[in-house]
BAGU-459564 format. One record per atom (N, C-alpha, C): residue number from 1; x, y, z. Coordinates in pm, whole numbers, plus 50000, padded with zeros to 5 digits. Each point is the difference from the previous one (the first is absolute). Example, Ala and Ser with C-alpha at 12.3 -4.5 7.8 and 13.67 -1.06 7.14 Angstrom:
2
NODE    i     px     py     pz
NODE    1  51319  49431  50780
NODE    1  49911  50119  50000
NODE    1  50090  50120  50000
NODE    2  49965  50105  49928
NODE    2  50082  50119  50006
NODE    2  49923  50109  50073
# end
This chain:
272
NODE    i     px     py     pz
NODE    1  12102  59153  93485
NODE    1  50114  49907  49996
NODE    1  50113  50063  49919
NODE    2  50117  50009  50062
NODE    2  50114  50059  49931
NODE    2  50118  49904  49990
NODE    3  49978  49877  50038
NODE    3  50108  49902  50000
NODE    3  49953  49867  49943
NODE    4  50093  49929  49940
NODE    4  49972  49865  49948
NODE    4  50054  49894  50094
NODE    5  50025  50037  50125
NODE    5  50052  49904  50097
NODE    5  49910  49878  50011
NODE    6  50059  49884  49984
NODE    6  49926  49875  50012
NODE    6  49918  49962  49878
NODE    7  49992  50088  49901
NODE    7  49927  49968  49879
NODE    7  50083  49908  49910
NODE    8  49931  49918  49921
NODE    8  50069  49909  49908
NODE    8  49974  50044  49856
NODE    9  50109  50024  49929
NODE    9  49994  50044  49861
NODE    9  50053  49892  49908
NODE   10  49932  49978  49890
NODE   10  50047  49912  49893
NODE   10  50034  50091  49883
NODE   11  50130  50013  49969
NODE   11  50044  50096  49898
NODE   11  50066  49923  49886
NODE   12  49943  50014  49880
NODE   12  50058  49933  49884
NODE   12  50114  50085  49941
NODE   13  50099  49932  49946
NODE   13  50113  50071  49940
NODE   13  50077  50084  50101
NODE   14  50010  49952  50125
NODE   14  50058  50082  50106
NODE   14  50148  49975  50023
NODE   15  50067  49934  49907
NODE   15  50143  49974  50019
NODE   15  50087  50122  49973
NODE   16  49941  50102  49936
NODE   16  50076  50122  49968
NODE   16  49904  50114  49970
NODE   17  50056  50117  49976
NODE   17  49923  50113  49949
NODE   17  49889  50049  50092
NODE   18  49889  50038  49940
NODE   18  49888  50057  50075
NODE   18  49941  49898  50097
NODE   19  49989  49875  49956
NODE   19  49946  49897  50088
NODE   19  50081  49985  50127
NODE   20  50133  50000  49986
NODE   20  50088  49989  50116
NODE   20  49988  50125  50088
NODE   21  49990  50117  49938
NODE   21  49987  50124  50078
NODE   21  49872  49999  50083
NODE   22  49891  49950  49942
NODE   22  49874  49989  50075
NODE   22  50015  49902  50116
NODE   23  50070  49890  49973
NODE   23  50023  49900  50105
NODE   23  50082  50058  50115
NODE   24  50102  50076  49968
NODE   24  50086  50056  50105
NODE   24  49927  50106  50081
NODE   25  49913  50077  49933
NODE   25  49923  50102  50076
NODE   25  49905  49931  50098
NODE   26  49938  49893  49957
NODE   26  49913  49923  50089
NODE   26  50079  49936  50112
NODE   27  50120  49953  49967
NODE   27  50085  49933  50100
NODE   27  50037  50095  50114
NODE   28  50017  50127  49968
NODE   28  50036  50097  50105
NODE   28  49889  50014  50103
NODE   29  49880  49963  49964
NODE   29  49886  50001  50093
NODE   29  49993  49870  50080
NODE   30  50077  49899  49958
NODE   30  49990  49870  50063
NODE   30  49898  49909  49935
NODE   31  49984  50014  49867
NODE   31  49905  49919  49925
NODE   31  50061  49865  49964
NODE   32  49910  49907  49962
NODE   32  50042  49871  49944
NODE   32  49990  50011  49848
NODE   33  50106  49963  49930
NODE   33  50002  50019  49856
NODE   33  50037  49871  49928
NODE   34  49910  49957  49912
NODE   34  50031  49888  49910
NODE   34  50060  50057  49873
NODE   35  50124  49966  49973
NODE   35  50070  50045  49880
NODE   35  49975  49894  49893
NODE   36  49908  50028  49909
NODE   36  49960  49903  49898
NODE   36  50055  50044  49864
NODE   37  50101  49927  49951
NODE   37  50061  50036  49872
NODE   37  50072  49878  49943
NODE   38  50041  50011  49876
NODE   38  50068  49888  49935
NODE   38  50150  49998  50029
NODE   39  50055  50113  50043
NODE   39  50147  50013  50013
NODE   39  50051  49934  50128
NODE   40  50032  49872  49991
NODE   40  50055  49933  50117
NODE   40  50150  49976  49989
NODE   41  50058  50031  49885
NODE   41  50145  49995  49983
NODE   41  50046  50132  49938
NODE   42  50122  50044  50029
NODE   42  50047  50130  49949
NODE   42  50000  50005  49848
NODE   43  49962  50117  49947
NODE   43  50000  50026  49856
NODE   43  50102  50111  49974
NODE   44  50099  49978  49913
NODE   44  50104  50102  49976
NODE   44  49943  50131  49944
NODE   45  49883  49994  49936
NODE   45  49941  50120  49941
NODE   45  49908  50074  50097
NODE   46  49939  49925  50093
NODE   46  49905  50059  50093
NODE   46  50033  49955  50142
NODE   47  50062  50087  50081
NODE   47  50037  49962  50137
NODE   47  49877  49975  50086
NODE   48  50017  49914  50100
NODE   48  49893  49975  50095
NODE   48  49930  49868  49979
NODE   49  49976  49929  50108
NODE   49  49924  49875  49997
NODE   49  49896  50003  50113
NODE   50  49912  49901  50003
NODE   50  49904  49992  50109
NODE   50  50072  49986  50133
NODE   51  50116  49938  49999
NODE   51  50075  49976  50125
NODE   51  50066  50128  50049
NODE   52  50062  50077  49911
NODE   52  50061  50126  50041
NODE   52  49893  50099  50044
NODE   53  49884  49997  49933
NODE   53  49889  50088  50039
NODE   53  49949  49964  50139
NODE   54  49987  49870  50026
NODE   54  49953  49955  50131
NODE   54  50098  50042  50111
NODE   55  50129  49989  49972
NODE   55  50100  50043  50098
NODE   55  49986  50150  50029
NODE   56  49976  50079  49894
NODE   56  49985  50145  50017
NODE   56  49874  50033  50081
NODE   57  49893  49926  49978
NODE   57  49877  50020  50075
NODE   57  50024  49973  50149
NODE   58  50068  49892  50029
NODE   58  50028  49965  50141
NODE   58  50090  50106  50064
NODE   59  50099  50047  49923
NODE   59  50090  50103  50053
NODE   59  49926  50130  50028
NODE   60  49892  50025  49925
NODE   60  49923  50123  50017
NODE   60  49899  49989  50114
NODE   61  49985  49880  50056
NODE   61  49911  49985  50115
NODE   61  49876  49917  49977
NODE   62  49987  49941  49883
NODE   62  49883  49919  49970
NODE   62  50029  49851  50002
NODE   63  49894  49921  49983
NODE   63  50013  49857  49981
NODE   63  49988  49973  49850
NODE   64  50075  49905  49949
NODE   64  50002  49978  49856
NODE   64  49988  49853  49965
NODE   65  49938  49975  49887
NODE   65  49989  49866  49944
NODE   65  50035  50010  49853
NODE   66  50109  49936  49959
NODE   66  50044  50001  49860
NODE   66  49934  49883  49928
NODE   67  49922  50030  49896
NODE   67  49928  49897  49927
NODE   67  50026  50014  49851
NODE   68  50054  49896  49940
NODE   68  50013  50003  49854
NODE   68  49861  49974  49941
NODE   69  49952  50098  49923
NODE   69  49863  49993  49950
NODE   69  49994  50058  49860
NODE   70  49943  49925  49908
NODE   70  49975  50047  49865
NODE   70  49850  50029  49990
NODE   71  49964  50128  49992
NODE   71  49859  50035  50007
NODE   71  49925  49966  49871
NODE   72  50069  49943  49903
NODE   72  49931  49949  49881
NODE   72  49940  49862  50026
NODE   73  50045  49934  50108
NODE   73  49960  49863  50027
NODE   73  49908  49995  50122
NODE   74  49879  49951  49979
NODE   74  49899  49998  50105
NODE   74  50047  49922  50122
NODE   75  50058  49884  49979
NODE   75  50046  49917  50111
NODE   75  50108  50069  50080
NODE   76  50087  50074  49932
NODE   76  50108  50071  50068
NODE   76  49945  50108  50091
NODE   77  49901  50074  49952
NODE   77  49940  50107  50082
NODE   77  49923  49939  50117
NODE   78  49925  49893  49975
NODE   78  49924  49937  50107
NODE   78  50093  49950  50110
NODE   79  50111  49940  49962
NODE   79  50095  49948  50098
NODE   79  50066  50115  50078
NODE   80  50032  50108  49931
NODE   80  50067  50113  50065
NODE   80  49907  50067  50102
NODE   81  49875  50018  49963
NODE   81  49905  50064  50092
NODE   81  49973  49907  50119
NODE   82  49987  49871  49974
NODE   82  49977  49905  50109
NODE   82  50118  49999  50096
NODE   83  50120  50008  49947
NODE   83  50119  50004  50083
NODE   83  50003  50127  50086
NODE   84  49960  50111  49940
NODE   84  49996  50128  50073
NODE   84  49901  49994  50116
NODE   85  49879  49950  49972
NODE   85  49897  49992  50103
NODE   85  50039  49904  50111
NODE   86  50064  49889  49962
NODE   86  50043  49904  50100
NODE   86  50107  50060  50091
NODE   87  50089  50076  49941
NODE   87  50112  50058  50077
NODE   87  49953  50114  50091
NODE   88  49915  50087  49947
NODE   88  49966  50122  50074
NODE   88  49857  50001  50056
NODE   89  49922  49898  49969
NODE   89  49868  49988  50060
NODE   89  49890  50076  49930
NODE   90  50029  50055  49885
NODE   90  49896  50075  49926
NODE   90  50065  50086  49896
NODE   91  49917  50085  49937
NODE   91  50048  50088  49895
NODE   91  49918  50129  50001
NODE   92  50068  50113  50000
NODE   92  49932  50130  50009
NODE   92  50009  50082  49871
NODE   93  50109  49982  49927
NODE   93  50027  50089  49887
NODE   93  50062  49924  49884
NODE   94  49950  50026  49880
NODE   94  50062  49952  49878
NODE   94  50051  50121  49922
NODE   95  50127  49997  49963
NODE   95  50055  50104  49914
NODE   95  50039  49935  49867
NODE   96  49925  50033  49896
NODE   96  50030  49951  49865
NODE   96  50103  50092  49936
NODE   97  50125  49966  50021
NODE   97  50110  50082  49948
NODE   97  50067  49938  49877
NODE   98  50000  49867  49991
NODE   98  50069  49933  49889
NODE   98  49944  50044  49866
NODE   99  50088  50025  49904
NODE   99  49957  50048  49870
NODE   99  50108  49972  49897
NODE  100  49959  49972  49878
NODE  100  50094  49980  49888
NODE  100  49983  50117  49903
NODE  101  50111  50044  49942
NODE  101  49998  50117  49913
NODE  101  50075  49974  49870
NODE  102  49946  50056  49890
NODE  102  50066  49993  49870
NODE  102  49949  50118  49918
NODE  103  50083  50105  49995
NODE  103  49956  50126  49939
NODE  103  50036  50006  49852
NODE  104  49936  49913  49922
NODE  104  50024  49999  49856
NODE  104  49868  50002  49925
NODE  105  50009  50034  49873
NODE  105  49882  49998  49915
NODE  105  49958  49859  49963
NODE  106  49891  49991  49927
NODE  106  49941  49870  49967
NODE  106  50096  49910  49923
NODE  107  50067  50053  49898
NODE  107  50087  49918  49918
NODE  107  50129  49958  50071
NODE  108  50029  50064  50112
NODE  108  50119  49967  50078
NODE  108  49965  49933  50132
NODE  109  49881  49943  50008
NODE  109  49956  49932  50122
NODE  109  49980  49851  49970
NODE  110  50096  49917  50037
NODE  110  49982  49854  49983
NODE  110  49881  49954  50083
NODE  111  49928  49905  49951
NODE  111  49883  49951  50072
NODE  111  50037  49941  50137
NODE  112  50121  49952  50011
NODE  112  50046  49951  50131
NODE  112  49999  50114  50102
NODE  113  50044  50118  49957
NODE  113  49999  50117  50088
NODE  113  49857  50045  50027
NODE  114  49918  50001  49897
NODE  114  49860  50041  50014
NODE  114  49930  49909  50103
NODE  115  50016  49870  49983
NODE  115  49936  49905  50090
NODE  115  50050  50017  50143
NODE  116  50130  50023  50017
NODE  116  50056  50017  50133
NODE  116  49935  50119  50071
NODE  117  49987  50111  49929
NODE  117  49941  50119  50061
NODE  117  49856  49978  50041
NODE  118  49923  49935  49915
NODE  118  49859  49976  50035
NODE  118  49988  49902  50116
NODE  119  50087  49900  50003
NODE  119  49993  49899  50106
NODE  119  50043  50056  50135
NODE  120  50104  50082  50000
NODE  120  50050  50053  50126
NODE  120  49914  50118  50048
NODE  121  49972  50093  49913
NODE  121  49939  50126  50043
NODE  121  49853  49985  50037
NODE  122  49914  49983  49902
NODE  122  49857  49994  50028
NODE  122  49959  49866  50062
NODE  123  50040  49890  49935
NODE  123  49961  49869  50050
NODE  123  50061  49973  50136
NODE  124  50128  50036  50018
NODE  124  50065  49977  50127
NODE  124  49937  50077  50115
NODE  125  49962  50125  49973
NODE  125  49934  50080  50103
NODE  125  49865  49941  50037
NODE  126  49925  49954  49898
NODE  126  49870  49939  50026
NODE  126  50016  49871  50080
NODE  127  50097  49917  49961
NODE  127  50022  49873  50068
NODE  127  50040  50021  50146
NODE  128  50092  50091  50025
NODE  128  50043  50023  50138
NODE  128  49883  50050  50085
NODE  129  49920  50089  49943
NODE  129  49884  50049  50073
NODE  129  49902  49886  50029
NODE  130  49975  49917  49900
NODE  130  49906  49889  50015
NODE  130  50042  49906  50113
NODE  131  50130  49973  50008
NODE  131  50049  49907  50103
NODE  131  50007  50067  50137
NODE  132  50031  50128  50003
NODE  132  50014  50070  50128
NODE  132  49866  50041  50060
NODE  133  49901  50025  49918
NODE  133  49874  50057  50050
NODE  133  49929  49919  50109
NODE  134  49996  49867  49993
NODE  134  49935  49928  50111
NODE  134  50061  50031  50136
NODE  135  50131  50029  50001
NODE  135  50067  50034  50124
NODE  135  49981  50148  50032
NODE  136  50006  50085  49899
NODE  136  49983  50143  50023
NODE  136  49861  50031  50056
NODE  137  49900  49926  49955
NODE  137  49864  50023  50047
NODE  137  49984  49971  50150
NODE  138  50096  49929  50058
NODE  138  49998  49971  50142
NODE  138  50082  50102  50080
NODE  139  50073  50087  49930
NODE  139  50092  50092  50067
NODE  139  49926  50123  50053
NODE  140  50062  50066  50098
NODE  140  49938  50115  50064
NODE  140  49999  50123  49910
NODE  141  50104  50019  49921
NODE  141  50010  50119  49915
NODE  141  50068  49962  49869
NODE  142  49931  49924  49915
NODE  142  50065  49941  49881
NODE  142  50019  50098  49885
NODE  143  50115  49990  49937
NODE  143  50032  50085  49885
NODE  143  50057  49916  49885
NODE  144  49964  50038  49879
NODE  144  50071  49957  49879
NODE  144  50050  50126  49933
NODE  145  50129  50009  49981
NODE  145  50059  50115  49933
NODE  145  50077  49952  49879
NODE  146  49962  50050  49883
NODE  146  50062  49958  49874
NODE  146  50074  50117  49938
NODE  147  50122  49976  49956
NODE  147  50079  50106  49937
NODE  147  49957  50009  49854
NODE  148  49902  50086  49976
NODE  148  49940  50013  49868
NODE  148  49955  50145  49980
NODE  149  49998  50046  49874
NODE  149  49967  50140  49973
NODE  149  49849  50022  49994
NODE  150  49960  50127  50005
NODE  150  49859  50031  49974
NODE  150  49964  49952  49860
NODE  151  49881  49940  49982
NODE  151  49963  49952  49866
NODE  151  50000  50114  49899
NODE  152  50054  49972  49883
NODE  152  50009  50104  49896
NODE  152  49971  49940  49863
NODE  153  49923  50074  49922
NODE  153  49976  49962  49860
NODE  153  50071  50095  49906
NODE  154  50095  50076  50053
NODE  154  50078  50092  49916
NODE  154  50081  49920  49901
NODE  155  49980  50025  49872
NODE  155  50062  49921  49893
NODE  155  50151  50003  50003
NODE  156  50059  50109  50054
NODE  156  50147  50006  49999
NODE  156  50063  49890  50083
NODE  157  49931  49956  50105
NODE  157  50055  49893  50082
NODE  157  49981  49865  49933
NODE  158  49894  49985  49926
NODE  158  49973  49873  49933
NODE  158  50084  49983  49875
NODE  159  50015  50105  49923
NODE  159  50075  49989  49876
NODE  159  50149  49976  50021
NODE  160  50053  50050  50111
NODE  160  50144  49988  50024
NODE  160  50043  49857  50032
NODE  161  49918  49930  50076
NODE  161  50036  49863  50044
NODE  161  49872  49929  50042
NODE  162  49924  49957  49901
NODE  162  49868  49942  50024
NODE  162  50005  49883  50099
NODE  163  50096  49912  49984
NODE  163  50007  49882  50087
NODE  163  50017  50036  50145
NODE  164  50094  50091  50029
NODE  164  50023  50037  50141
NODE  164  49883  50080  50054
NODE  165  49946  50092  49920
NODE  165  49887  50080  50048
NODE  165  49881  49911  50032
NODE  166  49974  49902  49913
NODE  166  49889  49906  50025
NODE  166  50022  49927  50132
NODE  167  50121  49955  50024
NODE  167  50030  49924  50121
NODE  167  49990  50088  50125
NODE  168  50051  50122  49990
NODE  168  49997  50089  50116
NODE  168  49859  50050  50029
NODE  169  49928  50039  49895
NODE  169  49861  50041  50019
NODE  169  49915  49883  50048
NODE  170  50042  49878  49965
NODE  170  49931  49882  50051
NODE  170  50004  49997  50153
NODE  171  50115  50038  50057
NODE  171  50011  50007  50145
NODE  171  49905  50106  50056
NODE  172  49988  50110  49927
NODE  172  49911  50109  50044
NODE  172  49854  49954  49998
NODE  173  49961  49931  49895
NODE  173  49861  49956  49990
NODE  173  49969  49885  50096
NODE  174  50100  49917  50031
NODE  174  49981  49899  50105
NODE  174  49975  50071  50133
NODE  175  50074  50107  50026
NODE  175  49980  50079  50121
NODE  175  49858  50056  50006
NODE  176  49956  50055  49887
NODE  176  49867  50058  49993
NODE  176  49891  49897  50030
NODE  177  50016  49882  49940
NODE  177  49901  49894  50021
NODE  177  50001  49946  50142
NODE  178  50118  49975  50054
NODE  178  50008  49946  50137
NODE  178  49948  50102  50101
NODE  179  50025  50128  49973
NODE  179  49950  50103  50091
NODE  179  49848  50001  50002
NODE  180  49940  49986  49883
NODE  180  49854  50000  49992
NODE  180  49942  49877  50068
NODE  181  50071  49887  49993
NODE  181  49949  49876  50056
NODE  181  50026  49988  50150
NODE  182  50121  50042  50043
NODE  182  50038  49974  50139
NODE  182  50008  50124  50087
NODE  183  49997  50118  49940
NODE  183  49994  50121  50081
NODE  183  49879  50000  50092
NODE  184  49882  49965  49950
NODE  184  49882  49996  50088
NODE  184  50011  49896  50111
NODE  185  50095  49906  49985
NODE  185  50019  49896  50102
NODE  185  50110  50036  50099
NODE  186  50050  50125  49987
NODE  186  50096  50049  50098
NODE  186  50146  49988  49961
NODE  187  50029  49956  49876
NODE  187  50140  49992  49956
NODE  187  50034  50126  49920
NODE  188  50104  50069  50040
NODE  188  50047  50117  49927
NODE  188  50080  49951  49879
NODE  189  49951  50024  49881
NODE  189  50069  49959  49877
NODE  189  50034  50125  49921
NODE  190  50128  50034  49993
NODE  190  50042  50123  49937
NODE  190  50128  49980  49918
NODE  191  50034  50101  49921
NODE  191  50121  49997  49920
NODE  191  50087  50120  50033
NODE  192  50131  49982  49984
NODE  192  50096  50106  50025
NODE  192  50095  50010  49882
NODE  193  50029  50123  49958
NODE  193  50089  50023  49886
NODE  193  50089  50121  50029
NODE  194  50124  49998  49952
NODE  194  50090  50114  50026
NODE  194  49978  50117  49902
NODE  195  50017  50120  50053
NODE  195  49994  50119  49916
NODE  195  50116  50005  49902
NODE  196  50118  49957  50047
NODE  196  50122  50006  49921
NODE  196  50058  49861  49981
NODE  197  50102  49991  49917
NODE  197  50075  49875  49991
NODE  197  50059  49967  50136
NODE  198  50007  49872  50030
NODE  198  50060  49954  50126
NODE  198  50127  49924  49967
NODE  199  50106  50033  50070
NODE  199  50131  49939  49974
NODE  199  50005  49859  50056
NODE  200  49984  49904  49913
NODE  200  50009  49859  50037
NODE  200  50101  49931  49908
NODE  201  50039  49879  50037
NODE  201  50093  49925  49915
NODE  201  49937  49968  49866
NODE  202  49869  49977  49999
NODE  202  49932  49973  49874
NODE  202  50005  50121  49909
NODE  203  49985  50120  50057
NODE  203  50007  50122  49921
NODE  203  50137  50017  49937
NODE  204  50102  49961  50075
NODE  204  50138  50012  49948
NODE  204  50022  49915  49875
NODE  205  49918  49898  49980
NODE  205  50015  49912  49885
NODE  205  49932  50053  49874
NODE  206  49926  50111  50013
NODE  206  49933  50059  49883
NODE  206  50093  50101  49936
NODE  207  50039  49980  49875
NODE  207  50093  50092  49933
NODE  207  49947  50142  49994
NODE  208  50091  50095  50025
NODE  208  49965  50140  49984
NODE  208  49934  50064  50121
NODE  209  49980  49924  50106
NODE  209  49936  50055  50121
NODE  209  50108  50032  50103
NODE  210  49997  50121  50053
NODE  210  50099  50044  50097
NODE  210  49932  50012  50136
NODE  211  50046  49923  50096
NODE  211  49938  50002  50132
NODE  211  50030  50129  50076
NODE  212  50087  50085  49948
NODE  212  50024  50129  50063
NODE  212  49873  50086  49998
NODE  213  49911  49970  49907
NODE  213  49875  50075  49987
NODE  213  49882  49925  50061
NODE  214  50030  49916  50097
NODE  214  49898  49916  50064
NODE  214  49999  50022  50150
NODE  215  49896  49947  50064
NODE  215  49994  49997  50145
NODE  215  50035  49862  50052
NODE  216  50031  49994  50129
NODE  216  50037  49873  50064
NODE  216  49874  49917  50029
NODE  217  50016  49869  50007
NODE  217  49886  49912  50032
NODE  217  49933  50034  50133
NODE  218  50072  50067  50089
NODE  218  49945  50029  50133
NODE  218  49875  50087  49993
NODE  219  49983  50080  49895
NODE  219  49879  50082  49992
NODE  219  49877  49911  49980
NODE  220  50016  49893  49924
NODE  220  49890  49906  49981
NODE  220  49974  49922  50129
NODE  221  50108  49967  50072
NODE  221  49985  49926  50125
NODE  221  49927  50083  50104
NODE  222  50036  50127  50010
NODE  222  49933  50086  50097
NODE  222  49853  50024  49964
NODE  223  49975  50013  49869
NODE  223  49861  50018  49956
NODE  223  49920  49874  50025
NODE  224  50058  49885  49973
NODE  224  49932  49873  50026
NODE  224  49968  49986  50149
NODE  225  50095  50038  50085
NODE  225  49980  49991  50144
NODE  225  49883  50089  50042
NODE  226  49993  50120  49945
NODE  226  49891  50091  50033
NODE  226  49865  49942  49959
NODE  227  49999  49928  49888
NODE  227  49875  49938  49952
NODE  227  49962  49880  50086
NODE  228  50097  49915  50027
NODE  228  49972  49873  50068
NODE  228  49969  50017  50149
NODE  229  50029  50115  50056
NODE  229  49967  50025  50140
NODE  229  49864  50072  50014
NODE  230  49934  50025  49888
NODE  230  49868  50063  50007
NODE  230  49892  49896  50029
NODE  231  49890  50041  50060
NODE  231  49887  49907  50017
NODE  231  49952  49951  49864
NODE  232  49979  49871  49987
NODE  232  49963  49941  49872
NODE  232  49855  50031  49962
NODE  233  49915  50012  50098
NODE  233  49857  50019  49972
NODE  233  49974  50129  49925
NODE  234  49934  49990  49887
NODE  234  49967  50117  49920
NODE  234  50114  50059  49922
NODE  235  50112  49933  49996
NODE  235  50119  50053  49931
NODE  235  50041  49898  49892
NODE  236  49940  50013  49883
NODE  236  50022  49899  49896
NODE  236  49974  50060  49862
NODE  237  50065  49942  49900
NODE  237  49979  50042  49863
NODE  237  50069  50129  49963
NODE  238  50106  50035  50072
NODE  238  50070  50125  49972
NODE  238  50132  49973  49928
NODE  239  50033  50088  49907
NODE  239  50127  49992  49928
NODE  239  50086  50116  50048
NODE  240  50091  49968  50090
NODE  240  50073  50100  50077
NODE  240  50139  50026  49939
NODE  241  50045  50124  50013
NODE  241  50134  50040  49954
NODE  241  50087  50026  50122
NODE  242  50124  49954  49997
NODE  242  50085  49999  50119
NODE  242  50012  50136  50069
NODE  243  50034  50107  49926
NODE  243  50021  50127  50069
NODE  243  49868  50062  50047
NODE  244  49890  49969  49935
NODE  244  49870  50048  50048
NODE  244  49963  49935  50132
NODE  245  50028  49872  50011
NODE  245  49973  49928  50126
NODE  245  50082  50061  50113
NODE  246  50129  50024  49973
NODE  246  50087  50052  50105
NODE  246  49967  50144  50034
NODE  247  49962  50078  49901
NODE  247  49961  50139  50026
NODE  247  49877  50003  50092
NODE  248  49907  49911  49973
NODE  248  49881  49989  50084
NODE  248  50036  49958  50142
NODE  249  50109  49923  50013
NODE  249  50046  49952  50131
NODE  249  50086  50103  50071
NODE  250  50024  50116  49935
NODE  250  50074  50107  50066
NODE  250  50144  50017  49956
NODE  251  50044  49924  49901
NODE  251  50137  50013  49951
NODE  251  50009  50120  49906
NODE  252  50102  50082  50019
NODE  252  50018  50117  49913
NODE  252  50136  50004  49933
NODE  253  50097  49927  50054
NODE  253  50134  49998  49944
NODE  253  50021  49873  49919
NODE  254  49996  50013  49868
NODE  254  50017  49885  49913
NODE  254  50142  49990  49943
NODE  255  50083  50098  50032
NODE  255  50139  49997  49952
NODE  255  50075  49880  50054
NODE  256  49961  49955  50120
NODE  256  50070  49886  50062
NODE  256  49981  49872  49918
NODE  257  49899  49996  49915
NODE  257  49976  49880  49920
NODE  257  50073  50002  49866
NODE  258  50056  50114  49963
NODE  258  50065  50011  49870
NODE  258  50134  49926  50001
NODE  259  50031  49931  49892
NODE  259  50131  49935  49988
NODE  259  50108  50108  50000
NODE  260  49978  50105  49922
NODE  260  50090  50115  49998
NODE  260  49916  50127  50017
NODE  261  49988  50050  50122
NODE  261  49918  50119  50022
NODE  261  50041  50115  49908
NODE  262  49902  50067  49947
NODE  262  50026  50111  49908
NODE  262  49989  49963  49855
NODE  263  50011  49870  49970
NODE  263  49987  49954  49863
NODE  263  49850  49995  49961
NODE  264  49968  50033  49875
NODE  264  49859  49989  49958
NODE  264  49956  49856  50004
NODE  265  49876  49979  50044
NODE  265  49947  49865  50013
NODE  265  49918  49962  49877
NODE  266  50022  49878  49953
NODE  266  49926  49951  49884
NODE  266  49868  49936  50048
NODE  267  49890  50035  49936
NODE  267  49872  49940  50040
NODE  267  49994  49853  49962
NODE  268  49927  49922  50076
NODE  268  49984  49859  49968
NODE  268  49899  49983  49888
NODE  269  49991  49880  49949
NODE  269  49905  49968  49894
NODE  269  49856  50009  50050
NODE  270  49909  50020  49905
NODE  270  49856  49990  50020
NODE  270  49935  50116  50074
NODE  271  50079  50103  50036
NODE  271  49941  50116  50064
NODE  271  49980  50109  49896
NODE  272  49875  50029  49969
NODE  272  49970  50097  49893
NODE  272  50015  50143  50049
# end
């Protein structure tokens, strides 16, 4: 299988950035995409809403459903998934893309920020999987793909920003557990992480980070596409890196993904 034509994807945080790029790549195949995010009205700091994302998906050749969904709230996720299944007749793929970030030390991390990261990242990924799995288990080639790094106990990642590392590694360990539980049942449960920084609007809000040294979100979208079109059986519990996935798929020219070709690329967090 090399196409997502007719497949239904539920993508969290898909109103912009990597989530939107994954949605658009699927749309070019003629996929059905549920855009599940909180952004239903324009934000002056972060462009893009579920409605503008849905329009872009339709323009790219897919079917779209814009759903305002807060993945911290169980009822919100249940309603969003039910709406997706009712509209498209089933569910094939869950992409856990939504994530909260706060790159500060312990004394500079308000508990409100700490709680937000734990609720969105690890808990949100678990909740979305829990609600989607009854439908995924009925699908022909079900996938759960979570944007999370390979698990790491390297102290440098924990000491720099314990709250964020805990939340992000929480997504990784949720992936590990779900893969062990549902991989044998035919659901491909894997994680994807970028080799380098990815130029997103969220990245632009982090002081001192220059997107000239980053790659475009399209590299993650192409890598996700390569993963999600693979047979699900026997393909689970892997922590995949974007350029490794694409290299395995035959891609050799990565300059096209650079924001400014020729500029040195900054590595992403959590890669030792």
